[in-house]
C-alpha positions as CSV (number, residue, x, y, z in Angstrom):
1,X,82.0,55.2,11.2
2,X,80.2,52.4,13.1
3,X,79.5,53.4,16.7
4,X,81.1,50.2,18.0
5,X,84.4,51.1,16.3
6,X,84.3,54.7,17.6
7,X,83.8,53.3,21.2
8,X,86.7,50.9,20.5
9,X,89.0,53.8,19.6
10,X,87.8,55.8,22.6
11,X,88.6,52.9,24.8
12,X,92.0,52.3,23.1
13,X,92.9,56.0,23.5
14,X,92.0,55.8,27.2
15,X,94.3,52.8,27.7
16,X,97.0,54.7,25.8
17,X,96.7,57.8,28.0
18,X,97.0,55.7,31.2
19,X,100.1,53.7,30.0
20,X,101.8,56.7,28.4
21,X,101.4,58.8,31.6
22,X,102.7,56.0,33.9
23,X,105.8,55.3,31.8
24,X,106.7,58.9,31.2
25,X,106.5,59.6,35.0
26,X,109.0,56.8,35.7
27,X,111.4,58.3,33.2
28,X,111.0,61.8,34.5
29,X,111.6,61.0,38.2
30,X,115.3,62.1,38.3
31,X,114.4,65.4,36.6
32,X,111.4,66.0,39.0
33,X,113.7,65.2,42.0
34,X,116.3,67.7,40.8
35,X,113.6,70.4,40.2
36,X,112.0,69.9,43.6
37,X,115.3,69.6,45.4
38,X,114.6,66.1,46.6
39,X,116.6,62.8,46.7
40,X,115.5,60.5,43.9
41,X,114.8,57.7,46.5
42,X,112.1,60.0,48.1
43,X,110.2,60.3,44.8
44,X,108.5,56.9,45.2
45,X,105.6,58.8,46.9
46,X,104.4,60.1,43.5
47,X,104.2,56.6,42.2
48,X,102.7,55.1,45.4
49,X,100.0,57.8,45.7
50,X,98.8,57.1,42.1
51,X,98.9,53.3,42.1
52,X,97.2,53.0,45.5
53,X,94.5,55.4,44.5
54,X,93.8,53.5,41.2
55,X,93.4,50.3,43.1
56,X,91.2,51.8,45.9
57,X,88.8,53.8,43.8
58,X,88.1,51.2,41.1
59,X,84.9,50.0,42.7
60,X,83.5,53.5,42.6
61,X,83.0,53.4,38.9
62,X,80.0,51.0,39.0
63,X,78.5,52.9,42.0
64,X,78.6,56.2,40.0
65,X,77.4,54.5,36.8
66,X,74.3,53.3,38.6
67,X,73.5,56.9,39.6
68,X,74.8,59.0,36.7
69,X,75.0,56.6,33.8
70,X,78.0,55.4,32.0
71,X,78.5,58.4,29.8
72,X,78.6,60.9,32.7
73,X,80.8,58.6,34.7
74,X,83.4,58.3,31.9
75,X,83.3,62.1,31.4
76,X,83.8,62.8,35.1
77,X,86.7,60.3,35.1
78,X,88.3,62.1,32.1
79,X,87.7,65.5,33.8
80,X,89.3,64.4,37.1
81,X,92.3,62.8,35.2
82,X,92.8,66.0,33.2
83,X,92.4,68.2,36.3
84,X,95.0,66.1,38.1
85,X,97.4,66.3,35.1
86,X,97.1,70.1,35.0
87,X,97.6,70.4,38.8
88,X,100.7,68.2,38.6
89,X,102.2,70.7,36.1
90,X,101.9,73.4,38.8
91,X,103.4,71.4,41.6
92,X,106.3,73.1,43.4
93,X,106.8,70.6,46.2
94,X,106.9,66.8,46.6
95,X,103.9,66.9,48.9
96,X,101.7,68.9,46.5
97,X,102.8,66.7,43.6
98,X,101.8,63.6,45.5
99,X,98.4,65.1,46.4
100,X,97.8,66.0,42.7
101,X,98.8,62.5,41.6
102,X,96.2,61.2,44.1
103,X,93.6,63.3,42.3
104,X,94.9,62.1,38.9
105,X,94.7,58.5,40.2
106,X,91.0,58.9,41.0
107,X,90.4,59.7,37.3
108,X,92.6,56.8,36.2
109,X,90.7,54.4,38.6
110,X,87.3,55.4,37.1
111,X,88.0,55.8,33.3
112,X,89.5,52.4,32.4
113,X,86.9,50.1,34.0
114,X,83.9,52.1,32.9
115,X,85.0,52.3,29.2
116,X,85.7,48.6,29.2
117,X,82.3,47.9,30.6
118,X,80.8,50.1,27.9
119,X,82.7,48.0,25.3
120,X,81.3,44.8,26.9
121,X,77.7,46.1,26.9
122,X,77.5,47.7,23.5
123,X,79.8,45.6,21.2
124,X,78.0,43.0,19.1
125,X,78.7,39.4,20.2
126,X,80.5,38.6,17.0
127,X,83.1,41.4,17.7
128,X,83.5,41.2,21.4
129,X,86.5,38.9,21.6
130,X,88.4,41.0,19.0
131,X,87.6,44.3,20.7
132,X,88.5,43.0,24.2
133,X,91.8,41.5,22.9
134,X,92.9,44.5,20.8
135,X,91.6,47.4,23.0
136,X,94.9,47.2,24.9
137,X,97.1,47.4,21.8
138,X,97.5,51.2,22.1
139,X,98.1,50.8,25.8
140,X,101.0,48.5,25.0
141,X,102.2,51.0,22.4
142,X,102.1,53.7,25.1
143,X,104.3,51.6,27.3
144,X,106.6,51.1,24.4
145,X,107.0,54.8,23.3
146,X,106.5,56.3,26.8
147,X,110.2,56.1,27.9
148,X,111.4,57.6,24.6
149,X,108.7,60.3,24.5
150,X,109.3,61.1,28.1
151,X,113.0,61.5,27.6
152,X,112.4,63.9,24.7
153,X,110.0,66.1,26.6
154,X,112.2,66.2,29.7
155,X,115.4,67.0,27.8
156,X,114.0,69.5,25.3
157,X,111.3,71.1,27.5
158,X,110.9,70.2,31.2
159,X,109.3,67.5,33.3
160,X,106.1,69.6,33.4
161,X,105.5,68.8,29.8
162,X,104.8,65.1,30.5
163,X,101.6,66.0,32.2
164,X,100.5,68.2,29.3
165,X,100.8,65.8,26.5
166,X,97.7,63.7,27.3
167,X,95.4,66.6,27.7
168,X,94.4,67.1,24.0
169,X,93.6,63.4,23.7
170,X,91.6,63.5,27.0
171,X,89.6,66.4,25.7
172,X,88.9,64.6,22.4
173,X,87.7,61.5,24.3
174,X,85.5,63.7,26.5
175,X,83.7,65.2,23.5
176,X,83.5,62.0,21.6
177,X,81.9,60.4,24.7
178,X,79.1,63.0,24.5
179,X,78.0,61.7,21.1
180,X,78.9,58.0,21.2
181,X,78.8,56.6,24.7
182,X,75.2,55.7,25.5
183,X,73.6,57.3,28.6
184,X,72.7,54.0,30.3
185,X,69.4,53.9,32.2
186,X,69.8,55.0,35.8
187,X,68.1,52.6,38.2
188,X,65.5,54.1,40.5
189,X,66.9,52.1,43.4
190,X,70.6,51.8,43.4
191,X,72.1,48.4,44.0
192,X,74.7,49.6,46.5
193,X,74.7,52.4,49.0
194,X,77.5,54.9,49.9
195,X,78.6,52.7,52.8
196,X,78.8,49.6,50.7
197,X,81.2,51.3,48.3
198,X,83.2,53.3,50.8
199,X,84.1,50.3,52.9
200,X,85.8,48.4,50.0
201,X,87.5,51.6,48.9
202,X,89.1,51.9,52.4
203,X,89.9,48.2,52.5
204,X,91.5,48.3,49.1
205,X,93.4,51.5,49.9
206,X,95.0,49.8,52.9
207,X,95.7,46.6,51.1
208,X,97.4,48.4,48.2
209,X,99.3,50.7,50.6
210,X,100.6,47.7,52.5
211,X,101.8,46.0,49.3
212,X,103.6,49.1,48.0
213,X,105.3,50.1,51.3
214,X,105.8,46.7,53.0
215,X,109.5,46.3,51.9
216,X,110.5,50.0,51.8
217,X,110.9,50.7,55.6
218,X,108.9,53.9,55.3
219,X,107.2,53.4,58.7
220,X,108.3,51.8,62.0
221,X,107.5,48.2,62.5
222,X,104.7,48.8,65.0
223,X,102.9,51.1,62.5
224,X,103.1,48.5,59.8
225,X,101.9,45.8,62.3
226,X,98.9,48.0,63.2
227,X,98.1,48.7,59.6
228,X,98.3,44.9,58.8
229,X,95.9,44.1,61.6
230,X,93.6,46.8,60.6
231,X,93.6,45.6,57.0
232,X,93.0,42.0,58.0
233,X,90.1,43.1,60.2
234,X,88.5,45.1,57.4
235,X,88.9,42.2,55.0
236,X,87.2,39.9,57.6
237,X,84.4,42.3,58.3
238,X,83.7,42.8,54.6
239,X,83.8,39.1,54.0
240,X,81.3,38.4,56.7
241,X,79.0,41.1,55.3
242,X,79.6,39.8,51.8
243,X,78.2,36.4,52.9
244,X,74.9,37.8,54.0
245,X,74.4,40.7,51.6
246,X,71.8,40.2,48.9
247,X,73.3,42.8,46.6
248,X,77.0,42.8,47.3
249,X,79.4,45.0,45.4
250,X,81.3,41.8,44.4
251,X,78.5,39.1,44.4
252,X,79.6,35.6,45.3
253,X,77.5,34.3,42.4
254,X,80.3,35.5,40.1
255,X,82.5,32.7,41.4
256,X,79.8,30.2,40.6
257,X,80.6,31.0,36.9
258,X,83.4,28.5,36.1
259,X,85.0,30.6,33.3
260,X,85.0,33.7,35.5
261,X,86.5,32.1,38.6
262,X,89.2,30.3,36.5
263,X,90.0,33.5,34.6
264,X,90.3,35.6,37.8
265,X,92.1,33.0,40.0
266,X,94.4,32.0,37.1
267,X,95.2,35.6,36.4
268,X,96.1,36.2,40.1
269,X,98.5,33.2,40.0
270,X,100.2,34.0,36.7
271,X,100.5,37.7,37.3
272,X,101.9,37.2,40.8
273,X,104.6,34.9,39.2
274,X,105.2,36.8,36.0
275,X,104.3,40.5,36.3
276,X,107.8,41.5,37.5
277,X,109.6,39.7,34.6
278,X,110.5,42.9,32.7
279,X,111.8,44.5,35.9
280,X,113.8,41.4,36.8
281,X,115.1,41.2,33.3
282,X,116.2,44.8,33.3
283,X,118.0,44.5,36.7
284,X,119.6,41.2,35.6
285,X,121.0,42.7,32.4
286,X,122.4,45.7,34.1
287,X,123.9,44.0,37.2
288,X,124.8,40.4,36.4
289,X,125.7,40.9,32.7
290,X,126.8,44.6,33.0
291,X,124.9,45.6,29.9
292,X,124.8,49.2,28.8
293,X,121.4,51.1,29.0
294,X,121.0,50.8,25.2
295,X,121.4,47.0,25.3
296,X,119.0,46.7,28.1
297,X,116.5,48.9,26.3
298,X,116.8,46.7,23.2
299,X,116.0,43.6,25.1
300,X,113.0,45.2,26.8
301,X,111.9,46.5,23.4
302,X,112.0,42.9,22.1
303,X,109.8,41.8,25.1
304,X,107.3,44.6,24.4
305,X,107.3,43.8,20.7
306,X,106.5,40.2,21.5
307,X,103.5,41.4,23.6
308,X,102.2,43.4,20.7
309,X,102.6,40.5,18.4
310,X,100.6,38.3,20.7
311,X,97.5,40.5,20.2
312,X,97.5,39.5,16.5
313,X,98.2,35.8,17.3
314,X,95.7,35.3,20.1
315,X,92.4,35.3,18.2
316,X,93.3,32.6,15.6
317,X,95.0,30.5,18.3
318,X,92.0,30.5,20.7
319,X,89.6,29.9,17.9
320,X,91.7,26.9,16.8
321,X,92.4,25.1,20.1
322,X,90.0,26.7,22.6
323,X,90.7,28.3,26.0
324,X,91.6,25.2,28.0
325,X,94.2,23.9,25.6
326,X,95.6,27.4,25.0
327,X,96.0,28.2,28.7
328,X,97.6,24.8,29.5
329,X,99.9,24.8,26.5
330,X,101.0,28.5,26.9
331,X,101.7,27.9,30.6
332,X,103.9,24.9,29.9
333,X,105.9,26.6,27.1
334,X,106.3,29.8,29.3
335,X,107.7,27.6,32.0
336,X,110.2,26.0,29.6
337,X,111.3,29.5,28.4
338,X,111.8,30.8,31.9
339,X,114.0,27.7,32.7
340,X,115.8,28.4,29.4
341,X,116.4,32.0,30.6
342,X,117.9,30.7,33.8
343,X,120.5,28.8,31.7
344,X,121.0,31.7,29.3
345,X,121.8,34.0,32.2
346,X,124.4,31.6,33.5
347,X,125.9,31.2,30.0
348,X,125.7,35.0,29.5
349,X,124.4,34.4,26.0
350,X,122.8,37.7,24.8
351,X,121.5,36.1,21.6
352,X,119.6,33.4,23.6
353,X,118.4,36.0,26.1
354,X,117.1,38.1,23.2
355,X,115.2,35.2,21.7
356,X,113.7,34.1,25.0
357,X,112.7,37.7,25.9
358,X,110.8,38.0,22.7
359,X,109.1,34.6,23.2
360,X,108.2,35.5,26.8
361,X,106.6,38.8,25.6
362,X,104.4,36.8,23.3
363,X,103.6,34.0,25.8
364,X,102.9,36.1,28.9
365,X,100.7,38.5,26.9
366,X,98.8,35.6,25.4
367,X,98.2,34.2,28.9
368,X,96.9,37.5,30.2
369,X,94.6,37.9,27.1
370,X,93.2,34.4,27.5
371,X,92.5,34.8,31.2
372,X,90.9,38.2,30.8
373,X,88.6,37.3,27.9
374,X,87.8,34.0,29.5
375,X,86.6,35.8,32.6
376,X,84.1,37.8,30.5
377,X,83.0,35.0,28.3
378,X,79.8,34.1,30.3
379,X,79.0,37.4,31.9
380,X,76.0,39.5,30.9
381,X,74.8,43.1,31.2
382,X,73.8,42.6,34.9
383,X,77.3,41.2,35.8
384,X,79.6,43.2,33.6
385,X,80.2,46.0,36.1
386,X,80.9,43.9,39.1
387,X,82.9,41.3,37.1
388,X,85.0,43.9,35.4
389,X,85.7,45.7,38.7
390,X,86.7,42.4,40.4
391,X,88.9,41.4,37.5
392,X,90.6,44.8,37.4
393,X,91.3,44.9,41.1
394,X,92.7,41.4,41.2
395,X,95.0,42.2,38.3
396,X,96.3,45.4,39.9
397,X,96.9,43.7,43.3
398,X,98.6,40.7,41.7
399,X,101.0,43.0,39.9
400,X,101.7,44.9,43.1
401,X,102.2,41.7,45.0
402,X,104.6,40.4,42.4
403,X,106.7,43.6,42.6
404,X,106.6,43.6,46.4
405,X,107.9,40.0,46.6
406,X,110.5,40.1,43.9
407,X,113.2,42.1,45.7
408,X,113.0,40.3,49.1
409,X,113.2,37.0,47.2
410,X,116.2,38.0,45.2
411,X,117.9,39.1,48.4
412,X,117.1,35.8,50.0
413,X,118.3,33.8,47.1
414,X,121.6,35.7,47.0
415,X,122.5,33.8,50.2
416,X,122.6,30.5,48.1
417,X,124.8,31.8,45.3
418,X,127.9,30.1,46.4
419,X,126.1,26.9,47.5
420,X,124.4,26.3,44.1
421,X,127.0,28.2,42.0
422,X,124.1,30.1,40.5
423,X,123.4,33.9,40.6
424,X,120.2,35.0,42.3
425,X,118.5,35.8,39.0
426,X,119.1,32.3,37.6
427,X,117.8,30.8,40.9
428,X,114.7,33.0,40.7
429,X,114.0,32.0,37.1
430,X,114.6,28.4,38.0
431,X,112.0,28.6,40.8
432,X,109.5,30.4,38.5
433,X,110.0,27.8,35.8
434,X,109.3,25.0,38.3
435,X,106.4,26.7,40.0
436,X,104.5,28.0,37.0
437,X,103.2,24.6,35.8
438,X,101.2,24.4,39.0
439,X,98.9,27.0,37.5
440,X,97.7,24.3,35.1
441,X,95.8,22.9,38.1
442,X,93.7,26.1,38.1
443,X,93.0,25.7,34.4
444,X,92.3,21.9,34.5
445,X,88.6,22.2,35.6
446,X,87.8,24.0,32.3
447,X,85.9,22.0,29.7
448,X,87.4,22.0,26.2
449,X,84.4,23.8,24.9
450,X,84.3,26.5,27.6
451,X,84.0,29.9,25.9
452,X,83.1,28.4,22.6
453,X,80.1,30.7,21.9
454,X,82.1,33.8,23.0
455,X,85.1,32.8,20.8
456,X,82.9,32.3,17.7
457,X,80.6,35.2,18.4
458,X,77.4,33.3,18.9
């Protein structure tokens, strides 16, 4: 088999492991809580510890790759992820499980960015768009089957089994990496020192921690205020250093590349607005419409199926109309669908909700694919690592921000339910539908031919 295709399947399997693990843990939380004799509401620490770690340690992958090479960095990431999974199986307390999820998160933070960088550096130009678009297909499949598979494992075995299922695949990826991932040349003088990478790790850790805990009342107000000031201070210090550093971890020159800056900034805006859509949809169906779990699962399955379908539609669409038109058009149609969802919720039309949910799955996934591939379209071997890290971090933080803001906004909108004769979910969809077209202002600076050579593999 062609080396490029083997690397593609290694990358796909890596995305699959990450998404399968995440979704199975969500499903297993009640069983884990019962086994560890903890209230379900206290179990959020095993989610927070993993998510925060993934965000914080993402910059470390390029730092390690400069010293050890991409193959060893990927294998270390897989080894840490596997070790974390094995340790999670042995956990007997909530504290130990949270620590082991932290270890697992370090592996997760390293393995996805490094394997995507390998794909970018080794794939022929003619196949790059296809590989970048489709490499997440198995990841979406993992999200789709994770809840079902997790339920089967928990019900027929125990919650410990969810951490075992990925290990054979991780070992396979580890050994395939030995043969197929190139040992990239290690620079004699590394671009960044330990301090330069430790500082953003600490900064990102605090930012991610603040986003995940801000609305949960875990700490007293004065502690959160202190953490907020510390985080802002670190961001300011890093920004000042970033201005004068010749070889910054996230070089400013990246934002001089129009396609990269539009892809990243557009991704931040759209993900902040849209990333919580499946969660809001699920809550709305179960509360406002009193749907049974099976009905809710079916709607979410339609949403996920639409996302899978978009991976097949994206390439012919972007080749036919280009990035600028695709982004503007998709944003506009997504806005109309969300406004339609607001009406469907008020009318309590399950048929209309089902159709719109499927369309939103297609449209939102198309937006994400367009923004991500656009960001990479004009990068090269010297900027793939930093560009990939920055894109990954911005996407993760945007999703976290979306989740953090959703519930306070819903609580706020509930105060206007009587005034507007609309339930909070309809009001939220109405605001999203009105606000989303503003993202077109971000895409407007693009030229119609931006990304042309990347799209057509030239």
